[in-house]
Backbone bond lengths (Angstrom), bond angles and torsions (degrees), N, CA, C in turn:
res aa  C-N    CA-C-N  psi(-1)  N-CA   C-N-CA  omega(-1)  CA-C   N-CA-C  phi
1 M - - - 1.471 - - 1.524 109.15 -
2 T 1.343 117.27 130.78 1.458 120.82 -179.81 1.521 109.72 -123.53
3 D 1.332 116.74 153.53 1.458 120.65 179.87 1.526 111.27 -98.44
4 R 1.327 116.42 17.47 1.452 120.55 -179.39 1.522 110.71 -134.03
5 I 1.325 115.84 141.14 1.460 121.55 174.46 1.517 108.38 -97.30
6 F 1.299 116.66 129.79 1.464 121.69 173.33 1.515 108.52 -130.60
7 Y 1.325 115.39 132.63 1.460 118.51 176.14 1.523 109.12 -149.53
8 E 1.305 116.63 159.84 1.459 123.94 177.96 1.523 108.13 -107.99
9 P 1.342 117.70 111.24 1.459 120.04 -177.19 1.531 111.95 -53.30
10 S 1.323 115.05 135.05 1.471 124.61 -179.68 1.533 113.10 70.48
11 K 1.340 116.19 1.61 1.461 118.82 179.85 1.525 112.24 -120.48
12 T 1.331 116.18 -48.48 1.463 119.75 -177.68 1.528 109.50 -126.79
13 S 1.326 116.23 161.19 1.457 121.62 -176.77 1.523 111.29 -86.67
14 H 1.326 115.58 142.42 1.466 120.07 174.42 1.526 110.96 -82.76
15 G 1.305 117.91 -16.44 1.454 121.86 176.26 1.505 115.36 75.54
16 L 1.326 117.52 9.14 1.454 121.74 -179.34 1.530 110.03 -98.71
17 P 1.326 118.03 157.70 1.472 119.78 -178.58 1.522 113.12 -67.88
18 R 1.355 117.81 -23.24 1.461 121.29 179.51 1.518 108.72 -139.69
19 D 1.322 116.26 147.61 1.460 120.89 -175.78 1.534 110.41 -64.22
20 P 1.341 118.51 128.19 1.463 120.82 -174.34 1.526 114.86 -88.41
21 Y 1.329 118.63 -10.23 1.466 120.57 -166.22 1.526 113.49 -53.47
22 K 1.331 117.23 -53.49 1.462 119.03 -174.40 1.521 113.15 -71.40
23 S 1.330 117.44 -10.22 1.459 120.23 174.80 1.521 112.04 -87.31
24 C 1.319 116.89 -3.78 1.471 120.90 -179.26 1.521 111.75 -89.02
25 V 1.310 118.04 -36.44 1.462 121.92 -178.33 1.523 107.94 -102.83
26 V 1.328 115.78 89.25 1.461 121.38 -173.48 1.534 110.13 -145.39
27 P 1.337 117.05 159.45 1.464 126.73 -11.00 1.523 110.15 -79.06
28 R 1.333 116.49 155.18 1.453 120.77 -178.52 1.533 108.95 -112.59
29 P 1.346 117.10 130.01 1.469 118.95 174.99 1.519 110.38 -58.22
30 I 1.307 116.20 150.59 1.460 120.87 -179.78 1.528 109.59 -98.11
31 G 1.313 114.95 125.95 1.456 120.27 175.26 1.521 109.38 -89.44
32 W 1.333 116.68 91.37 1.475 120.51 178.08 1.514 106.09 -86.32
33 I 1.324 115.67 95.83 1.450 122.68 -166.46 1.529 110.79 -101.27
34 S 1.324 115.37 125.71 1.465 120.20 173.37 1.518 108.99 -107.06
35 S 1.330 114.68 139.24 1.460 121.18 -179.24 1.522 107.95 -146.36
36 K 1.329 116.03 178.77 1.460 120.94 -179.44 1.519 108.59 -139.66
37 S 1.318 116.51 136.64 1.458 120.79 178.38 1.534 110.41 -74.80
38 K 1.318 116.11 166.36 1.463 120.05 178.28 1.524 111.94 -62.10
39 T 1.340 116.08 -23.25 1.459 120.08 178.93 1.526 112.48 -91.86
40 G 1.356 117.19 3.41 1.451 120.87 173.60 1.514 116.12 92.59
41 I 1.335 118.48 13.59 1.465 121.42 179.42 1.523 109.43 -89.28
42 D 1.335 116.47 127.03 1.467 121.19 179.56 1.516 110.43 -74.29
43 N 1.322 114.78 143.59 1.461 122.07 178.26 1.521 108.75 -131.10
44 L 1.320 116.44 142.69 1.462 121.76 178.77 1.518 108.37 -142.77
45 A 1.342 116.62 126.08 1.463 119.94 -176.68 1.526 110.09 -152.30
46 P 1.346 117.18 142.40 1.468 120.76 177.40 1.526 111.50 -92.37
47 Y 1.318 115.64 141.86 1.469 122.26 177.49 1.527 108.09 -127.20
48 S 1.331 115.72 127.26 1.462 119.89 -172.71 1.518 113.10 -86.34
49 Q 1.324 116.68 -0.18 1.466 120.12 175.53 1.523 107.26 -119.98
50 F 1.337 113.78 90.24 1.464 122.40 -172.25 1.524 107.87 -144.23
51 N 1.336 116.09 146.43 1.458 119.02 174.79 1.524 110.43 -170.94
52 N 1.348 115.15 169.32 1.457 119.81 171.29 1.526 108.69 -85.71
53 L 1.326 116.61 157.39 1.454 121.28 -177.35 1.515 112.61 -113.68
54 T 1.312 117.54 -39.61 1.452 122.05 176.90 1.522 107.37 -157.76
55 F 1.346 117.48 -179.59 1.464 118.29 -170.66 1.521 114.69 -127.18
56 D 1.333 119.60 -12.49 1.457 120.23 -175.50 1.521 110.97 -141.37
57 P 1.346 118.34 84.54 1.458 126.73 1.06 1.523 110.98 -80.50
58 P 1.327 118.22 161.01 1.462 120.42 -177.41 1.532 112.53 -77.53
59 Y 1.328 115.02 138.27 1.456 123.01 173.84 1.527 108.53 -128.44
60 V 1.327 115.45 150.47 1.456 121.20 173.71 1.521 108.60 -130.21
61 M 1.323 115.87 162.22 1.456 121.15 177.33 1.513 110.10 -140.32
62 F 1.332 115.75 153.06 1.450 120.69 166.52 1.512 107.67 -143.19
63 S 1.324 115.89 151.44 1.459 119.78 179.21 1.516 109.61 -113.88
64 S 1.316 115.13 139.92 1.461 122.08 -173.93 1.521 109.64 -128.93
65 N 1.328 115.74 112.35 1.462 119.80 174.85 1.527 110.24 -70.61
66 Q 1.318 116.31 151.92 1.463 119.02 174.41 1.526 109.32 -72.57
67 D 1.333 116.80 165.85 1.459 119.96 -176.92 1.529 111.14 -86.40
68 L 1.322 116.26 -175.33 1.463 121.25 -175.49 1.522 113.25 -65.22
69 D 1.336 116.22 -18.27 1.458 120.38 177.70 1.523 111.86 -96.13
70 G 1.327 116.52 7.50 1.450 120.18 -179.68 1.513 114.07 76.92
71 E 1.347 116.89 19.00 1.460 121.44 -179.48 1.527 110.56 -98.48
72 R 1.316 116.52 149.29 1.461 121.76 176.94 1.530 109.16 -73.58
73 K 1.336 115.94 152.38 1.450 121.27 -178.52 1.535 111.23 -70.88
74 D 1.327 115.59 155.53 1.458 120.77 179.48 1.527 112.06 -58.96
75 S 1.335 117.41 -37.77 1.470 120.64 -179.33 1.519 110.64 -56.52
76 V 1.329 116.62 -46.10 1.462 121.06 -177.97 1.529 110.23 -65.09
77 N 1.331 116.51 -47.22 1.460 120.10 -179.89 1.525 111.14 -60.58
78 N 1.336 116.52 -42.67 1.467 120.11 -179.81 1.519 111.97 -63.87
79 I 1.312 116.00 -46.20 1.468 120.59 -175.37 1.523 110.92 -65.98
80 E 1.318 116.39 -42.42 1.461 118.69 178.92 1.528 111.45 -66.86
81 A 1.335 116.91 -31.10 1.462 120.57 -178.87 1.527 112.31 -77.52
82 T 1.338 117.10 -37.44 1.464 120.44 -174.60 1.523 113.48 -101.87
83 G 1.342 117.04 -22.49 1.462 120.41 178.77 1.506 114.92 80.39
84 E 1.345 117.88 19.54 1.462 119.11 -178.88 1.522 111.37 -158.60
85 F 1.349 115.57 158.76 1.456 121.87 177.59 1.518 108.62 -164.96
86 C 1.332 116.43 173.45 1.464 121.70 175.40 1.521 109.56 -131.13
87 W 1.322 114.54 154.03 1.468 121.65 171.51 1.512 107.91 -114.57
88 N 1.345 115.30 135.90 1.459 122.45 179.65 1.530 107.76 -121.44
89 V 1.330 117.85 127.59 1.452 118.83 -178.45 1.534 109.65 -66.50
90 A 1.322 115.53 132.24 1.464 122.26 178.70 1.518 108.43 -88.03
91 T 1.321 117.58 123.77 1.461 121.90 -174.53 1.527 111.23 -118.23
92 W 1.321 113.95 167.88 1.472 120.85 177.79 1.529 111.07 -57.78
93 D 1.330 116.57 -42.41 1.465 120.08 -178.73 1.527 112.36 -67.46
94 L 1.325 116.96 -21.89 1.458 121.64 -177.60 1.531 112.33 -106.15
95 R 1.330 116.81 12.90 1.469 119.92 -172.11 1.530 112.82 -60.38
96 E 1.310 118.12 -38.58 1.460 120.30 -178.84 1.525 110.84 -68.39
97 E 1.317 116.80 -38.37 1.455 120.42 177.42 1.529 111.02 -68.38
98 V 1.333 116.38 -38.15 1.471 119.55 176.01 1.520 109.73 -58.79
99 N 1.319 116.01 -47.39 1.457 120.53 -179.48 1.535 111.41 -64.64
100 G 1.318 116.33 -37.59 1.454 120.18 -179.77 1.523 113.38 -66.56
101 T 1.325 116.60 -30.60 1.466 119.61 179.54 1.523 112.41 -83.95
102 A 1.326 117.25 0.28 1.464 120.88 177.83 1.526 112.25 -84.36
103 V 1.328 116.89 -10.48 1.464 120.65 -179.05 1.525 109.94 -66.14
104 W 1.335 116.46 135.80 1.462 120.61 177.16 1.520 109.41 -77.52
105 L 1.322 116.14 116.10 1.465 122.07 -174.88 1.525 109.94 -128.49
106 P 1.338 117.55 162.14 1.461 120.40 176.34 1.524 110.92 -59.62
107 E 1.312 116.10 155.10 1.463 121.01 -174.00 1.523 113.07 -66.91
108 D 1.336 118.18 -15.30 1.457 120.25 -179.62 1.527 112.90 -91.42
109 V 1.341 117.71 8.92 1.463 122.25 178.33 1.528 109.89 -96.56
110 D 1.296 116.79 130.61 1.463 123.43 176.76 1.529 108.02 -90.87
111 E 1.341 116.54 109.62 1.468 120.60 -176.70 1.529 112.45 -67.42
112 F 1.323 118.08 -30.31 1.465 120.19 175.32 1.530 109.61 -56.25
113 E 1.322 115.37 -50.73 1.459 120.17 -177.36 1.527 110.91 -68.31
114 R 1.314 116.51 -36.34 1.472 120.17 -176.51 1.525 112.17 -62.51
115 V 1.344 117.13 -37.83 1.471 119.86 -178.15 1.526 112.00 -103.33
116 G 1.323 118.16 4.35 1.460 121.47 175.00 1.507 115.16 75.69
117 L 1.325 117.60 37.54 1.460 121.62 179.02 1.520 110.89 -96.98
118 E 1.332 115.83 132.43 1.458 120.27 176.15 1.519 109.67 -75.49
119 K 1.317 115.83 138.41 1.462 121.62 -178.60 1.519 111.40 -93.13
120 E 1.321 115.12 155.03 1.458 122.71 172.87 1.522 107.61 -135.03
121 P 1.332 119.36 127.26 1.461 119.62 -178.90 1.522 111.98 -72.15
122 A 1.317 115.73 141.03 1.457 119.90 174.05 1.530 109.24 -72.26
123 K 1.313 116.76 166.12 1.461 121.17 -177.77 1.525 112.94 -94.29
124 L 1.331 117.31 -34.72 1.462 121.32 -172.13 1.518 113.47 -110.64
125 V 1.318 117.27 -15.57 1.461 121.43 178.99 1.527 108.07 -129.16
126 N 1.318 116.29 158.92 1.467 121.44 -177.38 1.533 109.75 -91.03
127 I 1.323 115.96 63.18 1.455 122.90 -176.45 1.522 109.14 -132.72
128 S 1.326 116.54 143.11 1.464 121.26 174.27 1.524 110.09 -85.07
129 M 1.332 116.39 143.16 1.457 122.01 178.14 1.529 109.10 -117.72
130 V 1.339 115.51 163.55 1.465 121.12 177.02 1.527 107.94 -80.25
131 K 1.325 116.93 112.56 1.455 120.14 -174.57 1.521 112.21 -60.21
132 R 1.331 118.22 -38.23 1.470 121.26 -176.58 1.524 113.22 -77.10
133 S 1.310 118.24 -11.56 1.465 120.11 178.93 1.525 108.67 -76.00
134 P 1.340 118.92 126.06 1.462 120.61 -171.48 1.531 115.33 -77.85
135 I 1.319 118.05 -15.02 1.468 121.07 178.87 1.524 107.95 -134.96
136 K 1.335 115.84 129.87 1.451 120.67 -177.74 1.522 110.19 -141.24
137 F 1.332 115.80 144.16 1.454 122.52 176.08 1.529 109.21 -113.71
138 E 1.322 115.98 137.27 1.460 120.91 168.22 1.523 107.75 -99.52
139 C 1.329 116.67 131.55 1.463 120.50 -170.78 1.524 112.48 -130.91
140 K 1.323 114.99 144.17 1.452 122.92 170.04 1.533 108.25 -103.09
141 Y 1.298 115.41 132.40 1.465 121.57 -179.36 1.528 110.67 -61.60
142 Y 1.330 116.80 134.39 1.463 121.54 178.66 1.527 111.67 -109.59
143 S 1.349 117.14 -56.02 1.455 119.32 -178.44 1.515 110.55 -165.01
144 T 1.337 115.38 167.08 1.460 122.75 174.46 1.515 109.04 -125.64
145 L 1.311 115.97 129.40 1.460 122.09 173.90 1.519 107.42 -104.75
146 R 1.315 117.17 118.93 1.467 122.44 -177.37 1.518 108.90 -96.73
147 L 1.337 115.98 115.51 1.461 121.30 179.74 1.526 109.33 -102.82
148 P 1.335 117.83 123.14 1.470 119.78 -179.94 1.522 110.98 -73.02
149 G 1.316 115.50 151.59 1.457 120.59 179.56 1.503 111.01 -156.16
150 N 1.315 115.70 -176.91 1.459 121.51 -178.15 1.519 110.97 -82.34
151 P 1.325 117.94 141.11 1.467 120.73 177.48 1.518 110.60 -69.69
152 P 1.350 118.10 155.18 1.457 123.99 5.11 1.524 115.12 -91.01
153 M 1.336 118.40 -14.57 1.465 120.22 -170.31 1.516 114.04 -121.66
154 G 1.312 119.11 5.85 1.460 120.79 -171.39 1.510 115.28 -71.35
155 S 1.337 117.25 -33.19 1.463 119.01 -179.57 1.525 110.18 -67.25
156 V 1.331 115.54 146.05 1.462 118.88 -174.00 1.521 110.62 -141.01
157 D 1.333 115.65 144.16 1.458 122.67 172.93 1.521 108.38 -102.29
158 V 1.327 117.67 119.58 1.454 122.16 174.77 1.530 106.97 -96.75
159 V 1.318 115.56 108.79 1.461 121.71 -175.31 1.523 109.19 -98.31
160 I 1.323 116.29 128.48 1.464 122.04 -178.86 1.522 109.02 -115.83
161 G 1.319 116.02 134.45 1.458 120.60 178.28 1.522 111.24 -135.05
162 R 1.310 115.28 149.37 1.468 120.75 175.87 1.522 108.91 -91.97
163 V 1.325 116.30 130.23 1.461 121.77 179.28 1.523 108.62 -80.10
164 I 1.335 116.23 118.28 1.466 119.94 -177.94 1.526 112.15 -111.32
165 G 1.330 117.39 -7.59 1.459 120.31 178.48 1.512 111.10 -158.11
166 L 1.326 117.14 140.18 1.462 122.76 179.42 1.520 110.04 -123.13
167 H 1.330 115.86 138.81 1.460 123.13 173.19 1.534 107.69 -116.43
168 I 1.310 117.54 124.51 1.464 121.92 178.98 1.527 107.88 -132.34
169 D 1.327 116.96 116.13 1.454 120.60 177.65 1.524 109.91 -66.50
170 K 1.319 116.86 133.57 1.464 120.36 179.05 1.521 112.08 -62.93
171 S 1.334 116.91 -20.32 1.463 120.79 -178.57 1.524 112.68 -65.78
172 V 1.344 118.12 -18.07 1.468 119.99 -178.94 1.529 111.62 -103.71
173 L 1.336 116.74 15.62 1.464 121.02 178.02 1.519 110.93 -102.08
174 T 1.324 115.73 144.59 1.461 123.08 170.93 1.523 107.39 -134.97
175 D 1.326 116.29 119.20 1.472 122.20 -178.47 1.530 111.52 53.40
176 G 1.322 116.00 39.02 1.453 120.36 175.57 1.515 115.75 80.05
177 K 1.329 117.32 5.61 1.468 121.18 178.56 1.519 109.53 -118.23
178 I 1.351 115.72 148.32 1.456 118.99 173.68 1.519 108.82 -64.31
179 D 1.311 116.06 126.49 1.458 123.03 -177.54 1.534 107.79 -104.54
180 L 1.326 116.41 102.24 1.455 120.32 -176.08 1.518 112.98 -65.74
181 S 1.329 117.19 -19.34 1.459 119.14 175.38 1.526 110.92 -70.26
182 K 1.339 116.51 -20.33 1.461 121.30 174.85 1.530 111.05 -90.46
183 V 1.328 116.64 -36.50 1.465 120.26 178.71 1.527 110.45 -68.98
184 Q 1.329 116.55 -45.84 1.464 124.15 -175.33 1.535 111.32 52.12
185 P 1.359 116.55 59.29 1.468 118.81 177.27 1.520 111.14 -68.73
186 I 1.328 115.11 147.01 1.454 119.60 174.08 1.531 108.57 -100.85
187 A 1.326 115.72 152.88 1.461 121.29 -179.13 1.519 109.05 -134.77
188 R 1.307 115.09 155.88 1.466 121.29 -176.79 1.511 110.23 -88.51
189 C 1.313 115.68 133.97 1.458 121.57 171.93 1.529 107.61 -109.51
190 G 1.321 118.28 -147.83 1.451 119.91 -179.77 1.512 112.12 -92.54
191 Y 1.336 114.83 170.78 1.463 121.44 177.30 1.538 108.93 54.07
192 H 1.327 118.49 -124.09 1.468 121.15 176.95 1.527 110.68 -113.03
193 E 1.321 116.16 32.03 1.459 121.66 -174.74 1.528 111.83 -102.91
194 Y 1.335 114.37 146.24 1.458 122.46 177.63 1.536 108.28 -130.55
195 V 1.323 115.01 169.17 1.463 120.96 174.75 1.520 107.47 -138.77
196 V 1.327 116.45 152.35 1.456 120.76 176.92 1.516 108.91 -117.07
197 V 1.329 116.62 140.35 1.463 121.72 179.11 1.525 108.74 -90.34
198 R 1.323 114.87 119.31 1.462 120.89 175.79 1.525 108.90 -125.54
199 G 1.325 115.78 164.32 1.455 120.66 -172.56 1.512 114.58 -57.71
200 D 1.341 117.68 -38.20 1.458 119.65 -175.89 1.522 112.66 -74.39
201 A 1.351 116.92 -4.25 1.464 120.08 179.51 1.526 112.18 -100.30
202 M 1.330 117.59 -2.17 1.463 120.56 -175.16 1.531 111.06 -102.10
203 F 1.318 114.66 150.94 1.461 120.69 173.72 1.523 107.87 -147.69
204 E 1.318 116.25 161.39 1.461 121.30 -175.47 1.515 110.37 -117.64
205 M 1.341 115.90 140.03 1.458 122.30 171.79 1.521 107.50 -137.66
206 I 1.320 116.74 127.68 1.455 122.27 176.70 1.529 108.04 -97.43
207 I 1.323 116.68 125.77 1.463 120.34 179.77 1.530 108.96 -68.28
208 P 1.322 118.57 130.13 1.461 120.26 179.70 1.526 111.29 -71.74
209 G 1.335 115.55 161.21 1.460 120.47 178.05 1.516 111.14 115.36
210 D 1.328 115.87 -160.16 1.452 123.60 -177.10 1.526 109.98 -64.08
211 P 1.328 119.22 118.39 1.466 120.71 -178.25 1.518 113.21 -62.33
212 K 1.332 118.10 -21.89 1.465 120.20 178.62 1.523 110.87 -61.31
213 Q 1.318 117.12 -30.33 1.456 120.28 -178.84 1.532 112.32 -72.12
214 L 1.324 116.88 -12.68 1.458 120.00 -179.05 1.520 112.59 -80.77
215 V 1.330 116.86 -10.63 1.458 120.27 -178.47 1.521 110.64 -59.20
216 G 1.328 116.64 -45.95 1.451 120.49 -179.79 1.515 112.50 -68.42
217 L 1.328 116.95 -36.17 1.456 120.48 -178.80 1.523 110.95 -67.62
218 E 1.331 116.06 -37.06 1.464 119.54 177.74 1.527 110.76 -78.41
219 G 1.337 116.05 -21.94 1.459 119.82 -177.33 1.512 111.97 76.44
220 N 1.339 116.94 41.85 1.456 121.42 -175.92 1.524 109.72 -98.97
221 A 1.327 116.68 94.89 1.454 121.16 -176.13 1.527 111.56 -65.83
222 E 1.326 116.97 -36.55 1.462 120.24 -178.88 1.522 111.14 -63.34
223 Q 1.330 117.13 -44.89 1.448 119.89 179.45 1.523 111.80 -69.51
224 A 1.321 116.87 -33.55 1.465 119.55 177.14 1.521 110.49 -62.08
225 K 1.315 117.53 -43.28 1.467 121.21 177.99 1.522 110.68 -64.94
226 A 1.337 116.76 -35.83 1.456 120.38 179.77 1.523 110.94 -63.08
227 F 1.328 116.98 -39.51 1.463 119.87 178.89 1.522 111.27 -67.54
228 V 1.323 116.41 -38.17 1.463 120.18 178.17 1.533 110.02 -62.40
229 N 1.326 115.70 -37.88 1.462 121.19 -178.95 1.523 113.31 -84.97
230 G 1.325 117.11 0.48 1.451 120.94 178.03 1.505 114.46 77.62
231 D 1.337 117.23 18.77 1.466 121.39 -179.54 1.518 108.79 -90.88
232 H 1.321 117.53 84.60 1.460 121.18 -176.63 1.525 112.87 -75.64
233 A 1.335 115.92 -5.22 1.464 118.03 177.55 1.515 110.82 -69.21
234 K 1.354 116.38 -15.49 1.455 119.54 -178.01 1.520 111.69 -104.26
235 E 1.319 116.77 29.97 1.452 119.47 176.98 1.525 109.91 -61.85
236 P 1.321 116.91 147.22 1.467 119.54 -176.35 1.511 112.44 -64.80
237 E 1.322 114.51 144.33 1.462 119.51 175.53 1.517 108.64 -83.22
238 V 1.307 116.59 120.79 1.456 121.86 -177.56 1.525 108.98 -119.00
239 A 1.307 115.28 129.46 1.457 119.42 178.50 1.514 109.83 -64.44
240 S 1.322 116.53 140.36 1.453 119.74 179.38 1.517 110.02 -69.63
241 A 1.317 115.32 145.21 1.470 120.45 -179.10 1.522 109.33 -69.36
242 P 1.310 118.10 147.38 1.463 119.92 179.06 1.520 111.66 -63.53
243 S 1.298 116.57 143.89 1.471 120.96 -179.11 1.518 110.99 -68.29
244 K 1.333 115.18 142.21 1.457 120.50 177.54 1.522 111.43 -90.89
245 G 1.337 116.58 -4.96 1.447 119.69 -176.90 1.505 113.32 -83.17
């Protein structure tokens, strides 16, 4: 008798009533991706495997499994055809609309209209954004990494885009910083479970050591350039560690 489960995916059984894999890597940001078909039809869909990749310049990625018929998702086809897309932050207030846009529909269906979301035009790309979403990225398509997998849905397209424009509503700022207690983003957990980020769930830890190394962790492109140029007057402000005495 052992107190640990070990299994080899696609080789051996985990012995559980439901697959545990996606409940292990959590919480995952939601890639609420808006795109446009070559014929001009808006598309909006959430992807539970989404994240940023770097910050100077910023890139984001999302992965899209093929459907039950082995076809690629509309988002991937649209982005590769037009070369652009947007990301809209998924929030607690928009959770029902996020879920509604997850339905697999024909490519000629406009998900914005289907769930009653007002559109907002992007500034640098020809893509519609979710007006009520408080943070949005405008992105230029960079590349697709195709990962093979088991049928019918195992193969996945990892789509990478460069962020060329950011929209941040001032209503979610506190003292010049994004206040996640105001944004209340939702994130994907396992099975059909989600989580919401609220202020009482957050805490701060400053990594000890040379504060210059924190520039990359914070994602501060301006300070990174300052260090390259030898401008040490722009060193990052780091909160002092609490006293142990």
